[in-house]
C-alpha atoms as an extended CHARMM CRD file, in Angstrom:
* protein
*
       246  EXT
         1         1  MET       CA              0.2450000000       -0.1830000000       -0.0720000000  PROA      1               0.0000000000
         2         2  SER       CA              1.2850000000        3.4200000000       -0.8390000000  PROA      2               0.0000000000
         3         3  ASN       CA              0.8370000000        6.0050000000        2.0070000000  PROA      3               0.0000000000
         4         4  VAL       CA             -1.6890000000        7.8890000000        0.0820000000  PROA      4               0.0000000000
         5         5  PRO       CA             -3.7030000000       10.3260000000        2.5400000000  PROA      5               0.0000000000
         6         6  ILE       CA             -7.4080000000       10.5600000000        2.8770000000  PROA      6               0.0000000000
         7         7  THR       CA             -8.4650000000       13.7100000000        1.4970000000  PROA      7               0.0000000000
         8         8  ASP       CA            -12.0260000000       13.5970000000        2.1900000000  PROA      8               0.0000000000
         9         9  ARG       CA            -13.2450000000       10.9910000000        5.0580000000  PROA      9               0.0000000000
        10        10  THR       CA            -16.8290000000       11.3550000000        3.8810000000  PROA      10              0.0000000000
        11        11  PHE       CA            -16.2940000000        9.3830000000        0.5220000000  PROA      11              0.0000000000
        12        12  PRO       CA            -17.6450000000        6.8390000000        0.4950000000  PROA      12              0.0000000000
        13        13  PRO       CA            -20.2370000000        7.1780000000        3.1120000000  PROA      13              0.0000000000
        14        14  THR       CA            -18.8760000000        5.4520000000        5.9040000000  PROA      14              0.0000000000
        15        15  ALA       CA            -19.9550000000        1.9920000000        6.7050000000  PROA      15              0.0000000000
        16        16  TRP       CA            -20.7100000000        2.7880000000       10.3550000000  PROA      16              0.0000000000
        17        17  THR       CA            -22.8710000000        5.4130000000        9.1100000000  PROA      17              0.0000000000
        18        18  VAL       CA            -24.6710000000        2.8390000000        6.7680000000  PROA      18              0.0000000000
        19        19  LEU       CA            -25.2880000000        0.5520000000        9.8830000000  PROA      19              0.0000000000
        20        20  LEU       CA            -26.7550000000        3.4610000000       12.2660000000  PROA      20              0.0000000000
        21        21  THR       CA            -28.6350000000        4.1860000000        9.5430000000  PROA      21              0.0000000000
        22        22  ALA       CA            -30.1150000000        0.9280000000        8.6400000000  PROA      22              0.0000000000
        23        23  ARG       CA            -31.1540000000        1.2000000000       12.3290000000  PROA      23              0.0000000000
        24        24  LYS       CA            -33.6910000000        3.7430000000       12.1460000000  PROA      24              0.0000000000
        25        25  GLU       CA            -37.4150000000        3.8700000000       11.4700000000  PROA      25              0.0000000000
        26        26  ASP       CA            -38.1890000000        2.3340000000        8.4570000000  PROA      26              0.0000000000
        27        27  ALA       CA            -37.7180000000        5.3200000000        5.6220000000  PROA      27              0.0000000000
        28        28  PRO       CA            -36.3790000000        5.3310000000        2.2980000000  PROA      28              0.0000000000
        29        29  ALA       CA            -32.7920000000        5.8870000000        3.3650000000  PROA      29              0.0000000000
        30        30  THR       CA            -33.3850000000        3.0780000000        6.1140000000  PROA      30              0.0000000000
        31        31  ARG       CA            -34.0430000000        0.3480000000        3.4480000000  PROA      31              0.0000000000
        32        32  ALA       CA            -31.5050000000        1.4290000000        1.2620000000  PROA      32              0.0000000000
        33        33  ALA       CA            -29.1760000000        1.0130000000        4.3500000000  PROA      33              0.0000000000
        34        34  ARG       CA            -29.7870000000       -2.2450000000        5.1070000000  PROA      34              0.0000000000
        35        35  GLU       CA            -29.5530000000       -3.4780000000        1.4130000000  PROA      35              0.0000000000
        36        36  ILE       CA            -26.0510000000       -2.3970000000        1.2920000000  PROA      36              0.0000000000
        37        37  LEU       CA            -25.3990000000       -3.7110000000        4.7390000000  PROA      37              0.0000000000
        38        38  CYS       CA            -26.6040000000       -7.1560000000        3.7350000000  PROA      38              0.0000000000
        39        39  ARG       CA            -25.1820000000       -7.1950000000        0.1270000000  PROA      39              0.0000000000
        40        40  VAL       CA            -21.7490000000       -6.3350000000        1.4300000000  PROA      40              0.0000000000
        41        41  TYR       CA            -21.3600000000       -7.8960000000        4.6110000000  PROA      41              0.0000000000
        42        42  TRP       CA            -23.5390000000      -10.9350000000        4.6290000000  PROA      42              0.0000000000
        43        43  ARG       CA            -21.1100000000      -13.1130000000        2.7910000000  PROA      43              0.0000000000
        44        44  PRO       CA            -18.2970000000      -12.6870000000        5.5550000000  PROA      44              0.0000000000
        45        45  VAL       CA            -20.6040000000      -13.6470000000        8.0890000000  PROA      45              0.0000000000
        46        46  ALA       CA            -21.9930000000      -16.6880000000        6.6180000000  PROA      46              0.0000000000
        47        47  SER       CA            -18.6670000000      -18.1740000000        5.7720000000  PROA      47              0.0000000000
        48        48  TYR       CA            -17.1190000000      -17.4030000000        9.1450000000  PROA      48              0.0000000000
        49        49  LEU       CA            -20.3080000000      -19.0110000000       11.0500000000  PROA      49              0.0000000000
        50        50  GLN       CA            -19.6110000000      -22.0070000000        8.4690000000  PROA      50              0.0000000000
        51        51  ALA       CA            -15.9430000000      -22.0100000000        9.9880000000  PROA      51              0.0000000000
        52        52  LEU       CA            -17.2320000000      -21.8530000000       13.2810000000  PROA      52              0.0000000000
        53        53  GLY       CA            -18.9770000000      -25.2960000000       12.5860000000  PROA      53              0.0000000000
        54        54  LEU       CA            -22.3510000000      -24.5990000000       11.4850000000  PROA      54              0.0000000000
        55        55  THR       CA            -23.7730000000      -26.1640000000        8.3670000000  PROA      55              0.0000000000
        56        56  HSD       CA            -23.9550000000      -24.3770000000        5.0230000000  PROA      56              0.0000000000
        57        57  GLU       CA            -27.7910000000      -23.8740000000        5.9510000000  PROA      57              0.0000000000
        58        58  GLN       CA            -27.5680000000      -23.1010000000        9.4450000000  PROA      58              0.0000000000
        59        59  ALA       CA            -24.5510000000      -20.5420000000        8.3910000000  PROA      59              0.0000000000
        60        60  GLU       CA            -27.0600000000      -18.7390000000        5.8850000000  PROA      60              0.0000000000
        61        61  ASP       CA            -29.7920000000      -18.5780000000        8.2330000000  PROA      61              0.0000000000
        62        62  GLY       CA            -27.2310000000      -17.6430000000       11.1270000000  PROA      62              0.0000000000
        63        63  ALA       CA            -25.8190000000      -14.7860000000        8.5750000000  PROA      63              0.0000000000
        64        64  GLN       CA            -29.4550000000      -13.3620000000        7.6280000000  PROA      64              0.0000000000
        65        65  GLU       CA            -30.5100000000      -13.7250000000       11.3750000000  PROA      65              0.0000000000
        66        66  THR       CA            -27.3180000000      -11.3140000000       12.3520000000  PROA      66              0.0000000000
        67        67  MET       CA            -27.8800000000       -8.8610000000        9.7970000000  PROA      67              0.0000000000
        68        68  ALA       CA            -31.7050000000       -8.6150000000       11.0160000000  PROA      68              0.0000000000
        69        69  ALA       CA            -30.2520000000       -8.0630000000       14.4060000000  PROA      69              0.0000000000
        70        70  LEU       CA            -28.0980000000       -5.4880000000       13.3990000000  PROA      70              0.0000000000
        71        71  CYS       CA            -30.8290000000       -3.5840000000       11.8480000000  PROA      71              0.0000000000
        72        72  SER       CA            -33.0460000000       -3.8590000000       14.6460000000  PROA      72              0.0000000000
        73        73  ASP       CA            -32.9090000000       -0.5770000000       16.9570000000  PROA      73              0.0000000000
        74        74  GLY       CA            -33.7220000000       -3.0350000000       20.1230000000  PROA      74              0.0000000000
        75        75  THR       CA            -31.3170000000       -5.7730000000       19.3470000000  PROA      75              0.0000000000
        76        76  LEU       CA            -27.5470000000       -5.3580000000       19.6670000000  PROA      76              0.0000000000
        77        77  ALA       CA            -28.1360000000       -1.9180000000       20.8130000000  PROA      77              0.0000000000
        78        78  GLU       CA            -24.4530000000       -0.8200000000       21.9010000000  PROA      78              0.0000000000
        79        79  ILE       CA            -23.0140000000       -0.0480000000       18.9400000000  PROA      79              0.0000000000
        80        80  ASP       CA            -20.6070000000        2.7980000000       18.8550000000  PROA      80              0.0000000000
        81        81  PRO       CA            -18.3020000000        3.3380000000       16.3960000000  PROA      81              0.0000000000
        82        82  ALA       CA            -15.7600000000        5.1350000000       18.5770000000  PROA      82              0.0000000000
        83        83  LYS       CA            -15.4030000000        1.5340000000       20.1480000000  PROA      83              0.0000000000
        84        84  GLY       CA            -13.3130000000        0.7510000000       17.2030000000  PROA      84              0.0000000000
        85        85  ARG       CA            -13.3700000000       -1.5940000000       14.0760000000  PROA      85              0.0000000000
        86        86  LEU       CA            -16.3540000000       -2.7550000000       12.4690000000  PROA      86              0.0000000000
        87        87  ARG       CA            -14.6540000000       -5.6630000000       10.9070000000  PROA      87              0.0000000000
        88        88  HSD       CA            -14.2350000000       -6.6590000000       15.1300000000  PROA      88              0.0000000000
        89        89  PHE       CA            -17.8050000000       -5.8970000000       15.7770000000  PROA      89              0.0000000000
        90        90  LEU       CA            -19.3120000000       -7.8570000000       13.2770000000  PROA      90              0.0000000000
        91        91  LYS       CA            -16.8910000000      -10.7900000000       14.0550000000  PROA      91              0.0000000000
        92        92  ALA       CA            -17.6690000000      -10.8590000000       17.6270000000  PROA      92              0.0000000000
        93        93  ALA       CA            -21.6180000000      -10.5410000000       16.7640000000  PROA      93              0.0000000000
        94        94  ALA       CA            -21.2840000000      -13.7200000000       14.6950000000  PROA      94              0.0000000000
        95        95  ARG       CA            -19.4430000000      -15.5840000000       17.3080000000  PROA      95              0.0000000000
        96        96  HSD       CA            -21.8560000000      -14.8590000000       19.6940000000  PROA      96              0.0000000000
        97        97  LEU       CA            -24.5500000000      -16.1070000000       17.2380000000  PROA      97              0.0000000000
        98        98  ALA       CA            -22.6220000000      -19.1510000000       16.8670000000  PROA      98              0.0000000000
        99        99  LEU       CA            -22.2690000000      -19.5270000000       21.1120000000  PROA      99              0.0000000000
       100       100  ASN       CA            -26.1390000000      -19.0650000000       21.4000000000  PROA      100             0.0000000000
       101       101  PHE       CA            -26.9040000000      -21.8880000000       18.5650000000  PROA      101             0.0000000000
       102       102  ARG       CA            -24.5510000000      -24.4350000000       20.1700000000  PROA      102             0.0000000000
       103       103  ARG       CA            -26.2390000000      -23.6250000000       23.8790000000  PROA      103             0.0000000000
       104       104  ALA       CA            -29.3690000000      -23.8530000000       22.4730000000  PROA      104             0.0000000000
       105       105  GLU       CA            -28.5780000000      -26.9640000000       20.1300000000  PROA      105             0.0000000000
       106       106  SER       CA            -27.0510000000      -28.6060000000       23.4560000000  PROA      106             0.0000000000
       107       107  ALA       CA            -30.1970000000      -27.7470000000       25.7480000000  PROA      107             0.0000000000
       108       108  GLN       CA            -32.5540000000      -29.3060000000       22.8660000000  PROA      108             0.0000000000
       109       109  LYS       CA            -30.3530000000      -32.3080000000       23.4580000000  PROA      109             0.0000000000
       110       110  ARG       CA            -31.0380000000      -32.1940000000       27.3940000000  PROA      110             0.0000000000
       111       111  GLY       CA            -34.4220000000      -31.6230000000       26.8020000000  PROA      111             0.0000000000
       112       112  ALA       CA            -34.2480000000      -28.1780000000       28.5530000000  PROA      112             0.0000000000
       113       113  GLY       CA            -35.1150000000      -24.5880000000       27.3050000000  PROA      113             0.0000000000
       114       114  VAL       CA            -32.2480000000      -21.8690000000       27.4000000000  PROA      114             0.0000000000
       115       115  ALA       CA            -32.2370000000      -18.1450000000       27.0850000000  PROA      115             0.0000000000
       116       116  ALA       CA            -30.0740000000      -16.3730000000       24.4120000000  PROA      116             0.0000000000
       117       117  LEU       CA            -27.4140000000      -14.2240000000       25.5530000000  PROA      117             0.0000000000
       118       118  SER       CA            -26.9460000000      -10.5660000000       24.1290000000  PROA      118             0.0000000000
       119       119  LEU       CA            -23.9130000000       -9.6920000000       22.6280000000  PROA      119             0.0000000000
       120       120  ASP       CA            -23.5450000000       -6.6990000000       25.5060000000  PROA      120             0.0000000000
       121       121  GLU       CA            -23.6930000000       -9.3790000000       28.2980000000  PROA      121             0.0000000000
       122       122  LEU       CA            -21.5060000000      -11.7870000000       26.7150000000  PROA      122             0.0000000000
       123       123  PRO       CA            -17.4830000000      -11.6510000000       27.9770000000  PROA      123             0.0000000000
       124       124  ASP       CA            -14.9070000000      -12.0870000000       24.9840000000  PROA      124             0.0000000000
       125       125  SER       CA            -13.5650000000      -15.0450000000       26.9010000000  PROA      125             0.0000000000
       126       126  ALA       CA            -16.8120000000      -16.8150000000       26.5360000000  PROA      126             0.0000000000
       127       127  ILE       CA            -16.9820000000      -16.2450000000       22.6410000000  PROA      127             0.0000000000
       128       128  PRO       CA            -15.8950000000      -19.3450000000       20.6240000000  PROA      128             0.0000000000
       129       129  GLY       CA            -13.7370000000      -19.1200000000       17.2030000000  PROA      129             0.0000000000
       130       130  GLY       CA            -10.1120000000      -18.0400000000       18.7890000000  PROA      130             0.0000000000
       131       131  ASP       CA             -8.1690000000      -20.2640000000       16.4240000000  PROA      131             0.0000000000
       132       132  ALA       CA             -6.2900000000      -18.2890000000       13.7760000000  PROA      132             0.0000000000
       133       133  PRO       CA             -7.5310000000      -20.3590000000       10.8770000000  PROA      133             0.0000000000
       134       134  THR       CA            -11.0800000000      -19.8260000000       11.6820000000  PROA      134             0.0000000000
       135       135  ASP       CA            -10.4530000000      -15.7450000000       11.9900000000  PROA      135             0.0000000000
       136       136  ALA       CA             -8.8660000000      -15.7440000000        9.1220000000  PROA      136             0.0000000000
       137       137  VAL       CA            -11.9840000000      -17.2900000000        7.0540000000  PROA      137             0.0000000000
       138       138  PHE       CA            -13.9810000000      -13.9640000000        8.0870000000  PROA      138             0.0000000000
       139       139  ASP       CA            -10.7810000000      -11.7000000000        7.7620000000  PROA      139             0.0000000000
       140       140  HSD       CA            -10.6490000000      -12.7680000000        3.9580000000  PROA      140             0.0000000000
       141       141  GLU       CA            -14.0190000000      -12.3920000000        3.1140000000  PROA      141             0.0000000000
       142       142  TRP       CA            -14.0030000000       -8.8550000000        4.5890000000  PROA      142             0.0000000000
       143       143  ALA       CA            -11.0190000000       -8.0840000000        2.6650000000  PROA      143             0.0000000000
       144       144  CYS       CA            -13.0780000000       -9.0030000000       -0.2450000000  PROA      144             0.0000000000
       145       145  ALA       CA            -15.9180000000       -7.4950000000        0.0090000000  PROA      145             0.0000000000
       146       146  ILE       CA            -13.8190000000       -3.9240000000        0.9100000000  PROA      146             0.0000000000
       147       147  PHE       CA            -12.0910000000       -4.6900000000       -2.0580000000  PROA      147             0.0000000000
       148       148  ALA       CA            -14.8870000000       -5.0910000000       -4.4220000000  PROA      148             0.0000000000
       149       149  ARG       CA            -16.5990000000       -1.8780000000       -2.8360000000  PROA      149             0.0000000000
       150       150  ALA       CA            -13.3270000000       -0.0910000000       -3.7070000000  PROA      150             0.0000000000
       151       151  MET       CA            -13.0420000000       -1.4880000000       -7.0080000000  PROA      151             0.0000000000
       152       152  SER       CA            -16.8000000000       -0.8100000000       -7.9400000000  PROA      152             0.0000000000
       153       153  SER       CA            -16.0240000000        3.1090000000       -7.0200000000  PROA      153             0.0000000000
       154       154  LEU       CA            -13.2700000000        2.9830000000       -9.1150000000  PROA      154             0.0000000000
       155       155  GLU       CA            -15.1680000000        1.5820000000      -11.8490000000  PROA      155             0.0000000000
       156       156  GLU       CA            -18.0900000000        3.6840000000      -11.4180000000  PROA      156             0.0000000000
       157       157  SER       CA            -15.5570000000        6.7520000000      -11.6170000000  PROA      157             0.0000000000
       158       158  TYR       CA            -13.9170000000        5.6730000000      -14.8360000000  PROA      158             0.0000000000
       159       159  ALA       CA            -17.1500000000        5.1400000000      -16.5560000000  PROA      159             0.0000000000
       160       160  LEU       CA            -18.2970000000        8.4300000000      -15.8440000000  PROA      160             0.0000000000
       161       161  ARG       CA            -15.1070000000        9.9680000000      -17.5640000000  PROA      161             0.0000000000
       162       162  GLY       CA            -15.4620000000        7.5950000000      -20.4340000000  PROA      162             0.0000000000
       163       163  LYS       CA            -12.4310000000        5.6720000000      -19.7110000000  PROA      163             0.0000000000
       164       164  GLY       CA            -14.0590000000        2.2380000000      -19.1200000000  PROA      164             0.0000000000
       165       165  ALA       CA            -12.1530000000        0.5370000000      -21.8620000000  PROA      165             0.0000000000
       166       166  LEU       CA             -9.0380000000        1.8410000000      -20.3890000000  PROA      166             0.0000000000
       167       167  LEU       CA             -9.4300000000        0.4210000000      -17.0910000000  PROA      167             0.0000000000
       168       168  ALA       CA            -10.5680000000       -2.8370000000      -18.1830000000  PROA      168             0.0000000000
       169       169  VAL       CA             -7.1380000000       -3.0610000000      -19.8250000000  PROA      169             0.0000000000
       170       170  LEU       CA             -5.0880000000       -1.7210000000      -17.1280000000  PROA      170             0.0000000000
       171       171  LYS       CA             -6.7120000000       -3.6050000000      -14.2260000000  PROA      171             0.0000000000
       172       172  PRO       CA             -4.1810000000       -6.3410000000      -14.2260000000  PROA      172             0.0000000000
       173       173  ALA       CA             -1.5650000000       -3.8430000000      -13.0260000000  PROA      173             0.0000000000
       174       174  LEU       CA             -3.6980000000       -3.4920000000       -9.3230000000  PROA      174             0.0000000000
       175       175  ILE       CA             -2.4030000000       -7.1530000000       -8.8350000000  PROA      175             0.0000000000
       176       176  SER       CA              0.7080000000       -7.5580000000      -10.8980000000  PROA      176             0.0000000000
       177       177  ALA       CA              2.4460000000       -6.1820000000      -13.7260000000  PROA      177             0.0000000000
       178       178  ASP       CA              3.3280000000       -9.6160000000      -14.8790000000  PROA      178             0.0000000000
       179       179  GLY       CA             -0.5460000000      -10.0010000000      -16.2360000000  PROA      179             0.0000000000
       180       180  LEU       CA             -0.4250000000       -6.8360000000      -18.2780000000  PROA      180             0.0000000000
       181       181  GLN       CA              0.2980000000       -6.4870000000      -21.7270000000  PROA      181             0.0000000000
       182       182  PRO       CA              3.3680000000       -4.0800000000      -22.6140000000  PROA      182             0.0000000000
       183       183  TYR       CA              2.7620000000       -0.4940000000      -22.4550000000  PROA      183             0.0000000000
       184       184  GLY       CA              3.8490000000        0.1080000000      -26.2540000000  PROA      184             0.0000000000
       185       185  ALA       CA              0.9190000000       -2.8330000000      -26.8870000000  PROA      185             0.0000000000
       186       186  ILE       CA             -1.7350000000       -1.3270000000      -25.1270000000  PROA      186             0.0000000000
       187       187  GLY       CA             -0.8860000000        2.1650000000      -26.0480000000  PROA      187             0.0000000000
       188       188  SER       CA             -1.1750000000        1.2350000000      -30.0050000000  PROA      188             0.0000000000
       189       189  SER       CA             -4.3900000000       -0.4740000000      -29.1270000000  PROA      189             0.0000000000
       190       190  LEU       CA             -5.8870000000        2.6010000000      -27.5570000000  PROA      190             0.0000000000
       191       191  GLY       CA             -4.5530000000        4.7280000000      -30.3330000000  PROA      191             0.0000000000
       192       192  VAL       CA             -2.0350000000        6.6040000000      -27.3400000000  PROA      192             0.0000000000
       193       193  GLY       CA              1.6190000000        6.5490000000      -26.4690000000  PROA      193             0.0000000000
       194       194  GLU       CA              3.7440000000        4.1280000000      -24.2560000000  PROA      194             0.0000000000
       195       195  SER       CA              4.6680000000        7.1690000000      -21.9510000000  PROA      195             0.0000000000
       196       196  GLN       CA              0.9480000000        8.1520000000      -21.7880000000  PROA      196             0.0000000000
       197       197  ILE       CA              0.0770000000        4.3520000000      -20.5500000000  PROA      197             0.0000000000
       198       198  LYS       CA              2.8650000000        4.3300000000      -18.0600000000  PROA      198             0.0000000000
       199       199  LEU       CA              1.2320000000        7.5080000000      -16.9480000000  PROA      199             0.0000000000
       200       200  GLU       CA             -2.4600000000        5.9390000000      -16.4470000000  PROA      200             0.0000000000
       201       201  VAL       CA             -0.9700000000        2.8860000000      -14.8150000000  PROA      201             0.0000000000
       202       202  HSD       CA              0.4510000000        5.4150000000      -11.9840000000  PROA      202             0.0000000000
       203       203  ARG       CA             -2.5470000000        6.7770000000      -11.7180000000  PROA      203             0.0000000000
       204       204  LEU       CA             -4.7330000000        3.8750000000      -11.5780000000  PROA      204             0.0000000000
       205       205  ARG       CA             -2.6820000000        2.4400000000       -8.5270000000  PROA      205             0.0000000000
       206       206  ARG       CA             -2.8990000000        6.0810000000       -7.0160000000  PROA      206             0.0000000000
       207       207  ARG       CA             -6.7080000000        6.3470000000       -7.3300000000  PROA      207             0.0000000000
       208       208  PHE       CA             -7.4620000000        2.5640000000       -6.4030000000  PROA      208             0.0000000000
       209       209  ALA       CA             -5.1290000000        2.9670000000       -3.2490000000  PROA      209             0.0000000000
       210       210  GLU       CA             -7.0180000000        6.0450000000       -2.3660000000  PROA      210             0.0000000000
       211       211  ARG       CA            -10.3850000000        4.5710000000       -2.8270000000  PROA      211             0.0000000000
       212       212  LEU       CA             -9.2220000000        1.4250000000       -0.7780000000  PROA      212             0.0000000000
       213       213  ARG       CA             -8.0090000000        3.4380000000        2.3480000000  PROA      213             0.0000000000
       214       214  ALA       CA            -11.1690000000        5.5170000000        2.1660000000  PROA      214             0.0000000000
       215       215  GLU       CA            -13.4460000000        2.1610000000        2.3960000000  PROA      215             0.0000000000
       216       216  VAL       CA            -10.9030000000        0.8580000000        5.2050000000  PROA      216             0.0000000000
       217       217  ALA       CA            -11.1720000000        4.2100000000        7.0630000000  PROA      217             0.0000000000
       218       218  ALA       CA            -15.1590000000        3.9550000000        6.7280000000  PROA      218             0.0000000000
       219       219  THR       CA            -14.8930000000        0.8990000000        8.7630000000  PROA      219             0.0000000000
       220       220  LEU       CA            -12.8550000000        2.2680000000       11.8030000000  PROA      220             0.0000000000
       221       221  SER       CA            -13.7180000000        4.6040000000       14.3130000000  PROA      221             0.0000000000
       222       222  PRO       CA            -13.8590000000        8.3620000000       13.1250000000  PROA      222             0.0000000000
       223       223  ASP       CA            -11.2930000000        9.6960000000       14.8230000000  PROA      223             0.0000000000
       224       224  ALA       CA             -9.1520000000        6.8630000000       13.5000000000  PROA      224             0.0000000000
       225       225  ALA       CA             -5.3670000000        7.8640000000       12.7800000000  PROA      225             0.0000000000
       226       226  ASP       CA             -3.6150000000        7.7700000000        9.3410000000  PROA      226             0.0000000000
       227       227  ALA       CA             -1.5130000000        5.1490000000       10.7890000000  PROA      227             0.0000000000
       228       228  GLU       CA             -4.4040000000        2.8970000000       11.7770000000  PROA      228             0.0000000000
       229       229  ILE       CA             -5.8710000000        3.1110000000        8.6210000000  PROA      229             0.0000000000
       230       230  GLU       CA             -2.8270000000        2.2610000000        6.6400000000  PROA      230             0.0000000000
       231       231  GLU       CA             -2.2250000000       -0.9470000000        9.3140000000  PROA      231             0.0000000000
       232       232  GLU       CA             -5.7240000000       -2.2840000000        8.4420000000  PROA      232             0.0000000000
       233       233  ALA       CA             -5.1070000000       -1.8930000000        5.1760000000  PROA      233             0.0000000000
       234       234  ARG       CA             -1.9380000000       -3.5920000000        4.7490000000  PROA      234             0.0000000000
       235       235  TYR       CA             -3.2120000000       -6.2480000000        6.8240000000  PROA      235             0.0000000000
       236       236  LEU       CA             -6.4980000000       -6.7300000000        4.5030000000  PROA      236             0.0000000000
       237       237  VAL       CA             -4.2440000000       -6.9490000000        1.5710000000  PROA      237             0.0000000000
       238       238  GLN       CA             -2.3490000000       -9.6950000000        3.4000000000  PROA      238             0.0000000000
       239       239  THR       CA             -5.3070000000      -11.9260000000        4.1220000000  PROA      239             0.0000000000
       240       240  LEU       CA             -6.2540000000      -11.6790000000        0.1230000000  PROA      240             0.0000000000
       241       241  ALA       CA             -3.6880000000      -14.4030000000       -0.1420000000  PROA      241             0.0000000000
       242       242  TYR       CA             -5.2420000000      -16.7410000000        2.4070000000  PROA      242             0.0000000000
       243       243  GLU       CA             -7.6550000000      -19.2710000000        0.6110000000  PROA      243             0.0000000000
       244       244  PRO       CA            -10.4640000000      -20.4180000000        2.7380000000  PROA      244             0.0000000000
       245       245  ASP       CA            -11.4270000000      -24.0980000000        2.8340000000  PROA      245             0.0000000000
       246       246  VAL       CA            -14.9690000000      -23.6490000000        3.6730000000  PROA      246             0.0000000000
């Protein structure tokens, strides 16, 4: 990651803002926020629940339940952006749901009922899923979601400037220069010089870094320092190399 400063913390709308908007009374903005929340963060939660031992169907239902709980003003009420990273909060919410599921399943086997624990009253030490491989499943899917949002934002900006075709050709440069055609060949196909393509690649990487850091910043506390944003962004880049076996 290049150390690109965040010039506008209001772009994109912060993930915390989307979450808090989703918890308001039903309104057009609320419904839109809930759709964004489910579309972006449902898969990391579902994958994580499956890694914690739930079946595929149970994990999907659990992810749906977690998203519904997050959107409810009366459930998981203590949501405070100042407390830190949204990644950590959603992971804890999924873990506590898995624990409640196991407690209920165990109670059914014993023939007794059991009351569900709330996230607020559940101590961290009681939440399952402390092993690194399991946590890596969530973090990998989370990184994919953040990168997808950054890429979507980049694609929209290029399309608005009539440069969608250019982005399609240069996209491999965001991963590795090895997958990119020679600059001269790209320039010839687009009717521009090799030096222009070199400049466009530099701009592309800078713009993607800006959007990625903005997306990362959106999931941290509002007063997160640039060093914390950089640390989180670097960590997410590293987690993309992990291939979860779920």
